[in-house]
C-alpha positions as CSV (number, residue, x, y, z in Angstrom):
1,M,-32.8,-14.5,6.2
2,T,-35.2,-11.8,5.1
3,H,-34.4,-9.1,2.4
4,S,-34.3,-6.4,5.3
5,D,-31.5,-8.7,7.1
6,N,-29.7,-8.5,3.8
7,T,-30.0,-4.9,3.8
8,S,-29.0,-4.4,7.3
9,N,-26.0,-6.4,7.0
10,A,-24.8,-4.6,3.9
11,H,-25.1,-1.2,5.9
12,W,-23.5,-2.4,8.8
13,P,-19.7,-2.5,7.7
14,I,-19.9,1.2,6.6
15,L,-21.3,2.3,10.1
16,F,-19.0,0.4,11.6
17,V,-16.2,2.0,9.8
18,C,-18.0,5.7,10.5
19,W,-17.9,4.6,14.3
20,L,-14.3,3.8,14.1
21,V,-13.2,6.9,12.3
22,V,-14.9,9.3,15.2
23,T,-13.8,6.8,17.8
24,T,-10.1,7.3,16.8
25,S,-10.6,10.9,16.1
26,T,-12.1,11.4,19.5
27,L,-9.6,9.4,21.4
28,G,-6.7,11.3,19.2
29,S,-8.2,14.4,20.2
30,L,-8.1,13.3,24.0
31,F,-4.5,12.0,23.4
32,F,-3.4,15.4,22.2
33,S,-4.9,17.4,25.0
34,E,-4.8,15.1,27.9
35,I,-1.4,13.0,27.3
36,M,0.7,15.1,25.3
37,Q,-0.6,18.2,27.0
38,F,-1.5,20.3,23.8
39,A,-3.9,23.0,24.7
40,P,-7.0,23.1,22.3
41,C,-7.8,26.5,20.9
42,I,-11.2,27.7,20.4
43,L,-11.5,26.3,16.8
44,C,-10.4,23.0,18.1
45,W,-13.2,23.2,20.9
46,Y,-16.1,23.6,18.3
47,Q,-14.8,20.6,16.2
48,R,-14.9,18.5,19.3
49,I,-18.4,19.6,20.0
50,F,-19.3,18.4,16.5
51,L,-17.1,15.3,16.7
52,F,-17.8,13.9,20.0
53,P,-21.5,13.0,19.8
54,L,-21.0,11.0,16.8
55,V,-19.4,8.5,18.6
56,F,-22.7,7.8,20.3
57,I,-25.2,8.5,17.2
58,F,-22.6,5.8,15.3
59,A,-22.7,3.5,18.1
60,T,-26.6,3.4,18.4
61,G,-26.8,3.3,14.6
62,L,-24.6,0.1,14.5
63,F,-27.3,-2.0,16.7
64,S,-30.5,-0.4,15.1
65,C,-29.0,0.3,11.4
66,D,-31.7,2.8,11.3
67,R,-31.4,5.1,8.2
68,S,-32.2,8.1,10.7
69,V,-28.4,7.9,11.6
70,V,-27.4,9.7,8.6
71,R,-30.0,12.6,9.3
72,Y,-28.5,12.9,12.9
73,A,-24.9,12.4,11.8
74,V,-24.5,14.6,9.0
75,P,-25.3,18.1,10.5
76,L,-23.0,17.6,12.9
77,A,-20.2,16.1,10.3
78,A,-21.0,19.2,8.1
79,A,-20.6,21.7,10.6
80,G,-17.6,20.1,11.8
81,W,-16.1,20.0,8.3
82,L,-16.8,23.4,7.8
83,V,-15.1,24.6,11.0
84,A,-12.1,22.3,10.3
85,L,-12.1,23.8,6.7
86,Y,-11.7,27.6,8.3
87,H,-9.3,26.3,10.7
88,N,-7.0,25.1,8.0
89,L,-7.4,28.1,5.7
90,L,-6.3,30.3,9.2
91,Y,-3.5,27.7,9.9
92,S,-2.0,27.8,6.3
93,G,-2.1,31.5,6.2
94,I,-4.8,31.9,3.6
95,I,-7.1,33.6,5.9
96,P,-5.5,36.7,7.5
97,E,-4.4,36.4,11.2
98,K,-6.8,39.7,11.8
99,L,-10.0,37.2,11.0
100,Q,-8.6,34.8,13.9
101,P,-11.3,34.2,16.4
102,C,-8.4,32.8,18.8
103,T,-7.3,36.4,20.3
104,K,-7.2,35.1,24.0
105,G,-5.7,31.7,25.0
106,V,-4.3,29.4,22.4
107,S,-3.4,30.6,19.0
108,C,-5.3,28.8,16.3
109,T,-2.1,28.6,14.2
110,E,0.0,27.0,17.1
111,E,2.0,24.4,15.5
112,Y,1.9,21.4,17.9
113,I,2.8,18.6,15.0
114,N,3.6,18.7,11.4
115,L,4.2,15.2,9.9
116,F,5.5,15.1,6.6
117,G,4.9,18.8,6.2
118,F,1.3,18.1,5.8
119,F,-0.4,16.6,8.8
120,S,-1.1,19.1,11.3
121,I,-3.7,18.7,14.0
122,P,-6.2,21.0,12.1
123,M,-5.6,18.8,8.9
124,L,-6.0,15.7,10.7
125,S,-9.5,16.9,11.9
126,F,-10.2,18.1,8.3
127,L,-9.5,14.6,6.9
128,S,-11.5,12.8,9.3
129,F,-14.5,15.1,8.8
130,S,-14.2,14.4,5.2
131,A,-14.1,10.7,5.7
132,I,-17.0,10.7,7.8
133,L,-19.1,12.9,5.0
134,A,-17.7,10.6,2.1
135,L,-19.0,7.3,4.2
136,L,-22.0,9.2,5.2
137,F,-22.9,9.9,1.5
138,I,-22.2,6.3,0.5
139,L,-24.4,5.0,3.1
140,N,-27.1,7.3,2.3
141,R,-27.1,6.3,-1.3
142,R,-27.3,2.7,-0.3
143,F,-30.1,3.3,2.0
144,S,-31.9,5.2,-0.7
145,R,-31.6,1.9,-3.0
């Protein structure tokens, strides 16, 4: 086994966890909208736009263990994180309702679930994107060694 093989093997578990997080988040999002019939607001749609491609980016990265996976995933994860942050600030009332982009259709502050008084759908999205960014940071540092 060469040094390159050892390096690839060391990165694979982190890539797998990234893929697992985005796949679980994607399936959760689809479960909420398709099975539970929770209509997504516009901010949820934007978060989906940034989340769904990550499933394929990380799946491709699992097979090639190429460091460019970080380059492709970080912009999507960061944009999704920013939208999720804004959504949580709006949901919690920190951002005034007049700055809400959801003026037509489903409200961005619609409460579908609230587990333990903390875990709302916007919070689940924020935690997911935060985990992805943290894992990408770790992966990038390991690739840089």
